[in-house]
N, C-alpha and C positions, 0 to 999 in steps of 0.2 A: 720105593722112598717114602720112609715116613720120619715124623717128628717127635722125638721122646720130651714130653715137658711135666715137670712136676708143679710150675708155678705159671699161671698164663702167660703165653706167649702170642704175640699179634704180627700177621704177617699179610701180605698183599695179593690179591688174586692175578694182576695182569703179571708177564714175564717181568722177570728184572732181579736185583739183588735179594738173595735168600736172607731173612732175618736170623740171625742167632742159628745159621746155616740151616735152617728146615725147609720142609716143602711149603709150597704155594698153599694156604687155607682160607685165602678170600675174605681176610679180614675176621674170621672166625676166631675165637680165642679158647683153649681148651685146658684144664685144669683139674686136679684132684681138690674136692670143695673141703676148705677148713682143714688141710693135712699136709705133713711135713716129713712123712715117715719113707720106707723103702721102696714102697709101690709106686707104680707109674703108669700113664696114659700116651698111647701114641694115637696119633692122628692123622689121616690122608684125606684129600679131595679124590672122590671116584669119578665123579659126575658133577656138573651143576647142580646145587643146591642137595649134594648127597655127598654125606660125609662117613667114613668108616674110623669106626674107634677101636681101639684094643688094649685091653686091662693086664698089666704087669704085674702081680701081686709079690712079689720077691718073697721076705717070709710074712709079709702081714697075713694074718688070719680074720681080723674084723672086716665087718662092711664098709664098704667103699662109696661114695658119690662123686659122678664125672659132672662138674659143671660147664656147660659150652653155652656161649655168649654170642648170638648170630646178630652181623651187623645189619641196621635197622634203616638207613637213609645210603642215598647215594646209588651209583648203577650196580653195587655189588650187595644190596640189600637182598636178604631172605625172605621171601613170604611167610612169616612167621605165624599165620593164623593156620597154615597148610601143612606144619611140620611136625613130622612125627619120629618114633624111635622104637625100633625093631633088635630083636636080639638073633642071634645064629640061626635060630629055627626059624626064623621069620614071625616070631610071636610079638604082638604089639606089646611096648613095656609102659609101665606107671612111671609117669615124668612129673615131678614138682614144678608149679610156676608160681610166679607173683602174677598178682592181679592185673595190674599196670604194666608190668615187664614180660609179656608173652616170649620175646625173643631170646630170654635167657632161661636156660633149662638145666635143672638139676635132677640127673639119672642116676635112683640108688642100684649099685650092682655089688655082688658079693665079690669076695676077693679072691677069685679065681680066674687064671688065664681064660679070655674069653673075647669074643668080638660083637660089637655092636653097630649099628647104622643109623644116623639120622638123617632125615631125608624130606624133601616137600614134596607131599602127594596133591596131582594137581597142578595150576589149577582146573578148574571145570570147562568145558568151551562158554560158557554164558558168563565166565567172568576173562574172556579173551579181550585183548584190547579192541575199543571201536575205532569207528573210520576217522580221518583225518579230519581237521577243523573243515578243510575246504569242501568236503563233503555234506557241510551243513550250512552252506551258502549258494544261491544261484545266481547269477549275473544273466540278465536275459537282454538280448539286445531289441529285441520286438517291442517289449513293452518298456523299456528302458529301468525296468525294476532289480533292484537289488533286495534279495530275500534271504533272509538267515536267523538261526536259532539264538537267541539272545543267552548272553552267557549267565545271567541270573534272571529271576523271574522279575516280570515285569520291566525288563530293561536296566534293571538297576547294575551299578558297578561292582559291587562287593558283597558279601551277606556274612551276618553276624548271628551267631547263637549263643543264648545264655541260659547256661545250666544250672541247676542247682541239685546237690546230691544228699543221700540218707532220709527222704523223707521227714523232714525235720517239721514240728509245729509252725514255726515263723514260714514255712514257704507259703502257708494259707493264710496266716494271719497277715504277713507283710509283702511277701516277695509278689505273691501271684496279684494281689490287689493294686501294689503300685507296678508292676509292669501294665497292668489295665488302664491305669491313668496315663500311662504314655503311649498306648496304643501298641506294645511290643507283647510278640509271643514267646514264652518262657519253654523249656524242656527242665521237667522234673523225674528225674534219678531215684525210683522208688522201692522200697524193701517191703513187699505186702506180706510178706509171710508173717501168719501168725504166733503168737509167744508159745513157745513152747513148754510143755510140763516138765516142771523141775528145772527150768531154766531162769536165771535172774535177770535176764536179758528182755527189757520190755520192748513191745514193738510200740513204737510213734505212729506206725501206719494204723495197726489195727485199732487204737485207742481213738484215731479219728478217720475210720473207714468212710464213713457216710460223706464226710467233707469232700474228701478223696474223690469218691464216686461222682460227687456234684460239680466238681472241677472239672472231672474227664468229661461229663455229659453237657458241662457247658461249652468246652470245646473250643475256647480260646487258647489254651495251653496245652501243653503236648505231656504224656507219661511216656516213660522209658524206664527200661530193667536195669536196676541197679543189685540183681541178684533177691532173692526170698530174704534171707537172713544177714547180709554182708557179712558171713564170716567164713568164707572159703570153703573147702569139701576136699574129704578124704574118701578118692575113689569115684570111678564111673556113675555110680547110682546117687552120691551125693551131689554130684555136681551136675546130673541130669536134674536133679529135683529143684537146685536151687535157680537154676536158669529157665526150667520148664515151667515152675509152678508159677513163678513171677510174671513169666509170659503168659498164662491163662489168667492170672488176676486181673492182669490189665486188660487183656482181650474183653474179659465177661465186663469190664466197666466201658468199653467201646464197642459195642455190638454194631456190626455193619460195615465198621471201618477197617482200611487196610490194617495186616496184622505185622507188617515191617515196622520195626522199632530198634533204636540203640540199644547198646548192651555195654556196660562198663563194669567190670567185674569188680572194681574198688580196690583202692588203694589199703594197704597193708592186711590184704588177704593172700591165702596161698592155696592154687588148686592143683589138685594130684588126679590125674587122668591117664589113659592109657590112649585118648582119642585125642585127634584135632579138635583146636577151635573152631575150624570150618564146619566142622561136624553139628556144633550145637547152633551156630550161626545159621544154618542152612535148614536144621530141622524146625527151628522155633521162629524164623524170619527174621532175624536179628541182622544188625550189623555193629561190627565193633567201633567203638567210640571212645576208648580210654586213653587214647593218644590226641597229639598235638593240641594240647588244651589248657589257657592260661589260667591258674589258680587267682582267684581274686581277695583272697582271705588277707585281713590287713597286716596280719604277721609279717606278711613278704614286705613290706616296705610301702613305697608311694604306688597302690595300686591304680588309682585314678589316673596321675598322670602316665604311667608305662601303658594302660589302657588308651588314651588319647594316642599317644605315638605308634603304637601297634597299629591300630585302626587307621591312620590316616595312610600307614605303609600298606594294608590291605586294601584299603580304597582306592589307593595309587596303582595297585598291582592286578586290582579284579580279583580278589582272593576270599575264601572264608575264614573268617576268624572266630574262634572259638573260645569260650571262658566260661570259668565254673565258678559259682559260691558254694559255700556248705549253708551258716546258718547266720539269719539275718537280725540286728539290733544289737543295741548298747551293751555293751560287754561280752557280744559273741562274738565270731567269727570276723565278721563285717559288719559294720556298724552302719544302720538305716542312711545316715548323713553320707557316707562313700559311696554307696549303694546308689542312691539316685544323683550323686555326683557322676556317675559313671554312666549312667541313663540319660541324663544331661548331654553328655559327649556324644552319645550314639544319636541322641535326638537332632543336634547341630549338624549330622551328617545324613538325616532321614531321606533327603531325596536321593542321596546315592546309594542307600544302604537298604538290605532287604535285612531285616530282624524276623526272624523265623524260627520254629522248632529243627531241632537235629534229622530229623527223619525226613521233613519236608524239604531241607535244603539237599538231603543226600538223594533222597527220589530225584527233585529237579536234577541234580550233577549229574547222576548215572543215567538218568532218560536221556538228558541233553547230549552227554559223552557217548551214549551209543547209538544216539539217531542218526538217521541219512535223508537230505533233501533230495528228492529227485524232478527233473523237470520233465511234464507228460505234454506241454504243448503251449504255445503262445502265439498270439497275435498283437496288433497296436494295441488293442484295448482291453484284452484277457490272457489271464495265465493260468495257466492248470499245473499243480505239482502235487506230490506224495512227499508224504513224512512217515519216516519206517524207525520208530526205536525198538530196541532190542531187549526189552525189558518185559517183564510180567507185567501187564497194566492193572490187574486186581491189586498188586502190591505197590508198585511204583505209580501211584495213581495221580500225581500232584499232577497240574496241566503245564505245559511248556507253552512258554513266551516267543511269537515270531515276531520279526521287526522287518518293516519294507521300507525302503528310500525309494528317492528317485531324483537327477538334477532338475533344481526348479522346484515348483512347487506341489505338494501333495496333499489334497484335502482330503479329510476322512469323511465329508459328506459325500463325496464324488466317487468312493470305493467303497464296493460290496464284497464280503467274502464269503462262501456258501462250502458247506460240508458236501461230503457224498450224495448226501440224501436231499440236498438242496436247502436245506436250513441257513439263515443266516449266521453268521458268526460275528458278535461285537466288534467293531474297531475302534481304537482310541487313539488321539494323538500322543507324542510324547516328545521329550526333549532328546536331541542328538547332537553329535559332533557336528555342524555346519547342517547339512540338509535337513528337512522335515523328517519327521519319522511316525508311523505309523505302526503301532502294534495290536496284536490279538494273540487269544491262548486258544490253544487246541488241546485235546485229550493226549495221554503219550501212548496213542497205540497208531499201528499202523491205517492210514487212512489217505484219502484224496480230497482235496480241495481247488476251487477256484478263486482267481481275484480277478473282477472286472473293474474297470477304470471308465467313469463315465466322461462323456466330453465336455 
C-alpha cells in the first residue's frame, strides 16, 4: 500500500487514523518540488529510516525533483547526517540540501517511471547510546562516598557557547578582545579559503590571515569550520574541498592540538553530494554545529532580553545554550552595546555557567555521556575505581570533572587522589547542594584511580 501525493502530505508513524487515506510515513513529507503537472510520486516506509519512492511521469517529459522533508525532532526524528539516496540499481544519487537544513532533501530525477530509496546508513557502533546515568555514579558504603562525573566541567550547572560566523574583521578588532575582558572563550567560524582567480568575492580571512593565526596560537578562543568560501558546492569534489580545505587550514594554525572541531555549512548555501554528511564529518573529525543555535543579530528584536530568559531556563534545566553573532559594531548586525549587555547577563551567572568553545563543550558532553565508573575496591579510608570513556582520547581530549560528597564534612586537605601511576591529582573544594563537594579532573581515557581519606 502506498500514498500518491502531488502536494506535501504529513502522516504519523504510530498506528492510528491515516491522513488523506494514506500510508504511515512517520512524519516524513514527500512532494514534487515546485510542480503542478500530471506527474506524481508515491512513497512508503519499508523499514525504520528507509523510505521507498516511485515516480509516475504520466505525460511529463521534463526533469523532475522530489522533495523529501524528514522529521527533525521527537521520537520519530531521522538521523539526517546519515541519510543517503540510491536508485533501483543501488547507485548513490546526487541530492541537494540547504546548509542548515540537512533534513530536507531535493532529489533530481528524470521523468521516467522508476523507484528510489531514501535511507539512513549506520549509525556506526561508536555512536551507539552510552551507558545510563547510573553507570556514572558510585555509591560506596565502606567510605560513605558518592562519586560521580559532573554534568558539566568544574561542576557548573549549564554550558554556554558564543559563536561568530564568517571570519569578519570585527571578530578580531571587537569580539575577541571584548570576550577577553570578560574572561569568556568564543568560537569563531572562519572561511579560510583564499580569494579565487576571476572571482569578485574578497576573502576577509585571507586579508587578515596573520591575525587569525595569532588568535589561534594564543589559544584563548576556538576556531571552527565554516567551509572554505561559504558558497556551497555542486558535486562531491567541491564539497570535499570546501570542508577539507577549511579543516586543513585550521589544523595548520593549531599544530599539536585535537583535530576535532565544529562544522557549520552556513545559511544561504546549497550543497549537492551523493554522500552522507556523516562521511565528511568522520573524514575530517568534525561535528555538526548547524542547529539549535539562537541568532543574536539586533534585527531579531530584543536579543538581550531573550538571551536572559533563555539563559535562566538553561541554567535551571542544566543544558547547553548556543548563541551566534555575525558582525559586531555600530550599524552592523549587532551593536557593541548590545553585545556587551548580553555578556553582562552571562557574567551575572558566572558561578553556575561554563562559558567555553563549542568543541570543548562537545568533547566534554560526548566523553561524559559515554563514560562508565566502576568500583574496584574500598575500605573505610580508601576507594579504588576505574573510569572508562568510550571516545578517542586524542580527539576528545577535554578533561572530565569528578565530584565526591559524603554526609558531613569532607575536607580537601584530608583527601588524596592518585592516578594509576601513583601521581597526585589536585583536589579542590566546590559548592554543592547541601553537603560539601570536592572536585578533581581526570583525562578522558580509561584508567584507574584511588581516593584516600585521612583520619
